[in-house]
C-alpha positions in Angstrom: 0.0 0.0 0.0 1.2 3.5 -0.8 1.7 5.6 2.2 3.0 8.8 0.6 3.9 10.3 -2.8 6.9 12.5 -2.7 9.4 14.1 -5.2 11.8 11.6 -6.4 14.8 14.1 -6.3 15.3 17.9 -6.7 14.7 19.0 -10.3 17.7 18.7 -12.8 18.4 21.5 -15.2 19.0 21.3 -19.0 19.7 24.4 -21.1 17.3 24.4 -23.9 17.9 27.7 -25.8 20.6 30.3 -25.5 22.3 31.9 -28.5 19.2 31.3 -30.6 17.6 34.3 -28.6 20.4 36.7 -29.3 18.9 39.9 -31.0 15.6 38.0 -31.4 13.2 40.6 -33.1 9.6 41.2 -31.9 7.0 38.8 -33.2 9.7 36.3 -34.3 10.2 32.7 -33.0 13.5 31.1 -32.4 14.6 28.1 -34.4 13.7 24.9 -32.6 16.0 23.7 -29.8 18.0 20.6 -30.0 16.1 17.5 -29.3 15.4 16.4 -25.8 14.8 12.6 -25.5 12.1 12.1 -23.1 11.3 8.7 -24.5 14.3 7.5 -22.5 14.5 10.0 -19.6 10.7 9.6 -19.0 10.4 12.8 -16.9 6.9 13.6 -16.1 7.0 17.3 -14.9 9.1 20.3 -16.2 9.4 23.9 -15.2 11.0 26.5 -17.5 13.2 29.5 -16.6 13.7 32.3 -19.0 16.7 34.6 -18.5 16.4 37.6 -20.8 17.3 41.3 -21.3 15.9 43.8 -23.8 17.8 46.8 -25.2 14.5 48.9 -25.1 11.6 48.7 -22.7 9.1 46.1 -23.9 6.2 48.0 -25.4 3.2 46.0 -25.7 0.6 45.3 -22.8 1.4 42.8 -21.4 4.7 42.1 -22.9 5.0 38.3 -23.3 7.6 35.6 -24.4 5.4 32.5 -25.5 6.8 29.0 -25.2 6.1 26.1 -27.5 6.9 22.4 -27.8 6.9 20.0 -30.7 6.6 16.2 -30.2 7.9 13.3 -32.4 5.3 10.8 -31.3 6.8 8.2 -33.8 10.3 8.8 -32.4 11.5 10.4 -35.7 9.1 13.1 -37.1 8.4 16.2 -35.2 5.2 18.3 -35.5 5.5 21.3 -37.9 6.7 24.2 -35.7 6.1 27.9 -35.9 6.3 29.8 -39.1 8.8 32.7 -39.2 5.9 35.2 -38.6 5.0 33.8 -35.2 2.8 31.2 -33.5 -0.8 32.7 -33.3 -2.0 29.7 -35.4 -0.1 27.0 -33.6 -2.1 26.8 -30.2 -1.9 23.1 -30.0 1.9 23.5 -29.5 1.6 26.2 -27.0 2.7 25.6 -23.3 2.4 29.0 -21.8 3.8 32.6 -21.6 6.4 34.4 -19.7 5.1 37.8 -18.8 8.3 40.0 -18.9 8.7 43.4 -17.3 8.8 46.7 -19.3 12.3 47.5 -18.5 15.9 46.9 -19.6 17.1 45.1 -16.5 18.1 41.4 -16.6 14.9 39.3 -15.9 14.5 35.7 -14.7 10.9 34.3 -15.1 9.6 30.8 -14.5 6.8 28.8 -15.9 5.3 25.5 -15.0 4.8 22.8 -14.0 4.1 21.4 -17.4 3.5 17.6 -18.1 5.9 16.1 -20.5 4.9 13.3 -22.9 7.2 10.3 -23.2 8.5 11.2 -26.6 11.2 13.1 -28.2 10.8 17.0 -27.8 12.0 20.3 -29.2 11.2 23.8 -27.8 11.1 27.2 -29.1 10.0 30.7 -28.0 8.1 33.4 -29.8 9.1 37.0 -28.8 5.9 38.9 -28.3 7.3 41.8 -26.2 7.2 44.7 -28.6 11.0 45.0 -28.6 14.1 43.0 -29.7 16.2 41.0 -27.2 19.7 42.1 -26.7 22.7 40.5 -28.5 23.8 38.0 -25.9 23.2 36.5 -22.4 19.8 34.8 -22.7 18.9 31.3 -21.6 15.9 29.0 -21.5 16.4 26.2 -19.0 14.1 23.3 -18.4 14.0 21.6 -15.0 12.7 18.2 -14.9 11.4 16.0 -11.9 9.3 13.0 -11.1 7.3 11.6 -8.3 7.7 8.4 -6.3 5.4 6.3 -4.3 6.6 5.2 -0.8 
């Protein structure tokens, strides 16, 4: 009989995107990340951390950076991702939004938890802030964790 369900361990970190965000224009998605193989990792939960800086104050209300995920259900072929013009028509891939502040200070924002499917995955963001990102220093990290029965 299960007496408790607890976290198996503290979340582990993977950098998903970095230089792909350098100078990312407004209303523009990044290229897809490298593949994350959750068919072997079998992580259930993920939290995402965006570290970002803007050269000018984000100017839309509210300023957002949207997060998307594609899946390769057959282990090889990923879903079609965002077009270069952005993701408004790709809501089935949408995981959530990071609401950024309207300033030029370094920002660190988290999103989650998100349930991960047991497939190969790729991630990308769409800058919907109203301004371009600076030329360096950005990361999107994914922290994964599982539960265990005791």
